[in-house]
C-alpha positions, 0 to 999 in steps of 0.5 A: 476480489480482496487484495489486502488481508486485514493485517496488511490493511491495518499496517497501511492505515497506520503508516498513512497516519504517520506523516513526514516518515519514509515508510518501507513497502508493505505490499507488492502488487504486480501485473503477471502479464505485464511489466508494471509493479507497485510497492504500496507503503501507505493507505489514506483514511478514505480507504481508496488511495494507496501511496508508494512506488510504481 
């Protein structure tokens, strides 16, 4: 399942390259049957680690 469009992926990677900056959330992930919500702000260069708020 693909969760990120190429545009969102690029924005998250660009945010990940800028250190010491508080970024606004780029995407919102949520569990439709639960209470969990994740707001992703950055993606690490490994393309596997998202940073943000949960």
